[in-house]
MIGUMI-823031 format. One record per atom (N, C-alpha, C, CB): residue in three letters; z, y, x. Coordinates in steps of 0.02 Angstrom, whole numbers, padded with zeros to 5 digits, always signed. Each point is the difference from the previous one (the first is absolute). Glycine has a CB too. Layout:
<recs>
ALAZYX ...
</recs>
This chain:
<recs>
UNK+00055-00054-00270 UNK-00070-00009-00014 UNK-00032-00037+00058 UNK-00003+00105-00071 UNK-00036-00156+00056 UNK-00032-00041+00052 UNK-00058+00037+00031 UNK+00034-00104-00062 UNK-00041+00094+00127 UNK-00056+00030+00037 UNK-00064-00039-00016 UNK+00077+00039+00092 UNK-00130-00003-00107 UNK-00064-00032-00014 UNK-00044+00002+00062 UNK+00009+00033-00122 UNK-00039-00089+00138 UNK-00046-00005+00056 UNK-00065-00032-00025 UNK+00096-00011+00084 UNK-00147+00013-00042 UNK-00062-00033-00019 UNK-00025-00043+00057 UNK-00028+00094-00078 UNK-00010-00145+00060 UNK-00029-00046+00049 UNK-00063+00033+00028 UNK+00046-00102-00060 UNK-00050+00108+00126 UNK-00058+00031+00032 UNK-00062-00043-00006 UNK+00077+00056+00080 UNK-00069-00120-00097 UNK-00058-00045-00005 UNK-00030-00001-00069 UNK+00050-00068+00090 UNK-00008+00061-00142 UNK-00027-00007-00068 UNK+00016+00059-00045 UNK+00011-00122+00014 UNK+00033+00167+00008 UNK+00016+00059-00039 UNK+00053-00010-00054 UNK-00113+00035+00022 UNK+00142-00095-00026 UNK+00051-00013-00051 UNK+00061+00044+00012 UNK-00040-00119-00011 UNK+00070+00144-00043 UNK+00060+00041+00003 UNK+00060-00044-00017 UNK-00064+00105-00031 UNK+00119-00096+00070 UNK+00058-00043-00010 UNK+00062+00033+00030 UNK-00073-00103+00001 UNK+00131+00074-00016 UNK+00062+00023+00031 UNK+00005-00032+00069 UNK+00057+00013-00113 UNK-00010+00012+00154 UNK+00010-00029+00066 UNK+00020-00073-00004 UNK+00033+00113+00042 UNK+00007-00131-00091 UNK+00020-00070-00008 UNK-00061-00043-00016 UNK+00114+00036-00040 UNK-00155-00013-00005 UNK-00061-00037-00017 UNK-00047-00004+00060 UNK+00011+00037-00118 UNK-00014+00015+00158 UNK-00043+00001+00059 UNK+00019-00053+00051 UNK-00018+00122-00018 UNK+00083-00139+00021 UNK+00022-00050+00048 UNK-00029-00069-00015 UNK+00105+00066+00018 UNK-00129-00076-00079 UNK-00029-00065-00019 UNK-00073+00005-00021 UNK+00113-00036-00035 UNK-00144+00093+00049 UNK-00069+00011-00022 UNK-00049-00026+00052 UNK+00036+00101-00065 UNK-00078-00148+00045 UNK-00052-00027+00043 UNK-00065+00000-00040 UNK+00082-00072+00065 UNK-00123+00122-00052 UNK-00060+00010-00042 UNK-00060-00037+00026 UNK+00044+00110-00030 UNK-00039-00141+00088 UNK-00059-00030+00031 UNK+00020-00068+00028 UNK-00049+00114+00027 UNK+00008-00164-00038 UNK+00017-00068+00024 UNK+00010-00001+00076 UNK-00065-00048-00095 UNK+00031+00093+00132 UNK+00009+00001+00072 UNK+00071+00019+00019 UNK-00120+00030+00012 UNK+00155+00004-00055 UNK+00068+00021+00014 UNK+00053-00051-00020 UNK-00038+00117-00014 UNK+00016-00175-00009 UNK+00048-00051-00021 UNK+00032-00036+00059 UNK-00066-00014-00105 UNK+00039+00021+00164 UNK+00031-00027+00060 UNK+00032+00057+00038 UNK-00083-00094+00006 UNK+00144+00085+00016 UNK+00035+00049+00041 UNK+00039-00036+00054 UNK+00007+00081-00098 UNK+00013-00043+00148 UNK+00046-00025+00051 UNK+00070+00024-00020 UNK-00090+00000+00093 UNK+00135-00046-00102 UNK+00069+00016-00017 UNK+00044-00012+00061 UNK-00020-00031-00122 UNK+00062+00080+00137 UNK+00048-00007+00054 UNK+00069+00003-00031 UNK-00077+00053+00086 UNK+00115-00105-00075 UNK+00068-00005-00026 UNK+00042-00038+00050 UNK-00040+00004-00121 UNK+00097+00022+00139 UNK+00046-00032+00046 UNK-00035-00016+00067 UNK+00064-00048-00098 UNK-00104+00096+00121 UNK-00037-00004+00064 UNK-00049-00059+00003 UNK+00098+00052+00055 UNK-00123-00073-00114 UNK-00051-00052-00003 UNK-00059+00028-00040 UNK+00088-00094+00007 UNK-00147+00088+00022 UNK-00061+00022-00034 UNK-00035-00060-00030 UNK-00013+00098+00079 UNK-00012-00090-00140 UNK-00038-00054-00031 UNK-00053+00030-00046 UNK+00100-00077+00006 UNK-00154+00041-00011 UNK-00053+00018-00047 UNK+00020-00027-00068 UNK-00090-00001+00091 UNK+00088+00044-00142 UNK+00017-00022-00068 UNK-00056+00021-00048 UNK+00125+00008+00025 UNK-00128-00043-00081 UNK-00048+00013-00053 UNK+00040+00024-00061 UNK-00083-00087+00045 UNK+00058+00138-00078 UNK+00033+00025-00060 UNK-00041-00023-00060 UNK+00048+00102+00061 UNK-00017-00145-00102 UNK-00037-00028-00057 UNK-00005+00050-00057 UNK+00038-00115+00033 UNK-00072+00095-00086 UNK-00013+00045-00056 UNK+00063+00025-00035 UNK-00106-00060-00015 UNK+00161+00024+00023 UNK+00064+00021-00030 UNK+00042+00041+00048 UNK-00003-00101-00072 UNK-00024+00115+00132 UNK+00037+00040+00049 UNK+00048-00040+00043 UNK-00010+00093-00079 UNK+00007-00159+00076 UNK+00044-00042+00042 UNK-00030-00008+00069 UNK+00041-00061-00102 UNK+00002+00062+00152 UNK-00022-00011+00069 UNK-00001-00075+00013 UNK+00049+00112+00037 UNK-00108-00138-00017 UNK-00009-00071+00011 UNK-00010-00015+00074 UNK-00050-00012-00115 UNK+00076-00044+00137 UNK-00010-00022+00069 UNK-00073-00017+00011 UNK+00118-00043+00005 UNK-00143+00058+00054 UNK-00068-00016+00019 UNK+00003-00052+00056 UNK-00043+00115-00034 UNK+00005-00167+00027 UNK-00005-00052+00052 UNK-00073-00014+00015 UNK+00110-00052-00037 UNK-00129+00047+00099 UNK+00041+00010+00059 UNK+00011+00075+00013 UNK-00043-00108+00049 UNK+00091+00124-00009 UNK+00012+00068+00020 UNK-00046+00018+00059 UNK+00121-00007-00040 UNK-00143+00069+00044 UNK-00041+00020+00056 UNK+00042+00003+00065 UNK-00075+00066-00078 UNK+00041-00062+00135 UNK+00037+00007+00062 UNK+00045+00062+00000 UNK-00093-00060+00060 UNK+00150+00054-00028 UNK+00048+00055+00003 UNK-00031+00064+00028 UNK+00092-00084+00013 UNK-00138+00075+00035 UNK-00032+00059+00030 UNK-00040+00040-00051 UNK-00005-00062+00109 UNK-00027+00028-00157 UNK-00037+00036-00052 UNK+00047+00036-00048 UNK-00091-00085+00009 UNK+00147+00054-00026 UNK+00049+00032-00044 UNK+00029+00062+00034 UNK+00027-00111-00053 UNK-00006+00103+00116 UNK+00030+00056+00036 UNK-00051+00056+00010 UNK+00078-00080+00058 UNK-00141+00062-00046 UNK-00051+00051+00009 UNK-00009+00042-00063 UNK-00057-00074+00081 UNK+00059+00042-00139 UNK-00007+00037-00063 UNK+00059+00048-00011 UNK-00064-00097-00048 UNK+00124+00074+00066 UNK+00060+00042-00007 UNK-00003+00060+00046 UNK+00066-00101-00033 UNK-00082+00089+00096 UNK-00001+00053+00050 UNK-00056+00049-00011 UNK+00051-00079+00080 UNK-00107+00057-00109 UNK-00058+00043-00013 UNK+00019+00060-00042 UNK-00074-00099+00009 UNK+00122+00090-00055 UNK+00020+00055-00045 UNK+00067+00030+00020 UNK-00065-00054-00092 UNK+00087+00042+00153 UNK+00062+00030+00024 UNK+00063-00038-00016 UNK-00058+00106-00011 UNK+00052-00167-00013 UNK+00058-00040-00017 UNK+00024-00041+00060 UNK-00039-00006-00118 UNK+00091-00032+00106 UNK+00028-00043+00052 UNK+00034-00059-00034 UNK+00016+00097+00080 UNK-00008-00151-00043 UNK+00029-00061-00028 UNK+00072+00011-00024 UNK-00074-00067+00076 UNK+00107+00118-00050 UNK+00069+00014-00022 UNK+00002+00053-00056 UNK+00039-00029+00115 UNK-00097+00046-00143 UNK-00003+00046-00057 UNK-00024-00038-00062 UNK-00024+00099+00077 UNK+00071-00122-00117 UNK-00018-00039-00060 UNK-00044+00042-00046 UNK+00107-00064+00009 UNK-00155+00031-00039 UNK-00044+00035-00047 UNK-00064-00039-00011 UNK+00048+00108+00036 UNK-00096-00075-00068 UNK-00064-00031-00016 UNK-00054+00039+00036 UNK+00042-00041-00113 UNK-00088+00005+00143 UNK-00052+00030+00041 UNK-00068-00024-00022 UNK+00080+00009+00096 UNK-00131+00035-00091 UNK-00068-00021-00018 UNK-00029-00046+00053 UNK-00017+00107-00063 UNK-00035-00143+00043 UNK-00034-00045+00046 UNK-00042+00039+00050 UNK-00001-00090-00088 UNK-00002+00065+00148 UNK-00046+00028+00050 UNK-00068-00032-00010 UNK+00094+00020+00083 UNK-00145+00007-00052 UNK-00067-00030-00004 UNK+00001-00070+00028 UNK-00052+00114+00009 UNK+00091-00125+00044 UNK+00005-00067+00030 UNK+00031-00051-00048 UNK+00010+00055+00113 UNK+00041-00033-00150 UNK+00030-00045-00050 UNK-00048-00014-00057 UNK+00114+00044+00029 UNK-00152+00006-00050 UNK-00049-00011-00053 UNK-00052-00050+00023 UNK+00017+00117-00043 UNK-00039-00111+00106 UNK-00048-00048+00027 UNK+00030-00070+00002 UNK-00053+00092+00067 UNK+00116-00097-00045 UNK+00034-00065+00002 UNK+00002-00031-00070 UNK+00070+00038+00099 UNK-00053+00003-00149 UNK+00003-00024-00069 UNK-00068-00025-00024 UNK+00094+00080-00023 UNK-00146-00044+00040 UNK-00067-00019-00024 UNK-00025-00065+00033 UNK-00025+00121-00019 UNK+00055-00140+00075 UNK-00020-00061+00035 UNK+00050-00057-00006 UNK-00062+00073+00079 UNK+00113-00065-00120 UNK+00054-00049-00005 UNK+00011-00019-00073 UNK+00054+00046+00104 UNK-00049-00111-00116 UNK+00018-00023-00067 UNK+00076+00003-00006 UNK-00102-00076-00008 UNK+00126+00119-00037 UNK+00071+00008-00009 UNK+00020-00027-00068 UNK+00002+00100+00075 UNK+00061-00119-00081 UNK+00029-00021-00064 UNK+00062+00041-00011 UNK-00046-00117+00010 UNK+00068+00118-00073 UNK+00058+00040-00019 UNK+00056-00048-00022 UNK-00073+00098-00035 UNK+00132-00087+00064 UNK+00057-00042-00016 UNK+00048+00036-00046 UNK-00012-00057+00110 UNK+00075+00043-00100 UNK+00053+00030-00041 UNK+00011+00072+00016 UNK+00053-00110-00008 UNK+00000+00137-00021 UNK+00017+00071+00011 UNK+00013+00012+00074 UNK+00048+00009-00116 UNK-00076+00045+00142 UNK+00010+00019+00070 UNK+00065+00038+00006 UNK-00125+00003+00021 UNK+00157-00010+00036 UNK+00062+00038+00014 UNK-00020+00069+00024 UNK+00065-00106+00029 UNK-00055+00155-00071 UNK-00016+00070+00017 UNK+00060+00042-00017 UNK-00124-00018-00021 UNK+00130+00074+00056 UNK+00056+00046-00010 UNK+00002+00030-00064 UNK-00002+00022+00113 
</recs>
């Protein structure tokens, strides 16, 4: 039997598998992805695909977002944006390219 969880933001009920792809808020469509000791900002489109973001923010902003929540560049995973990254995004014109390389 699948474990049922709920989204703390919108209250949607789902399985753990569904939760791994649940993005209820447009603000959550950007994440920091760490894979193979490389951090990158990625965008998750409406179909759940990870898209490359250009230009990429400075490495210090990416690392700051990872470390803020107890992560590290050698811990692959997905991390939320820091306030500094959100500010960078609001002041930068970004475009979305092909599929991003994520773990």
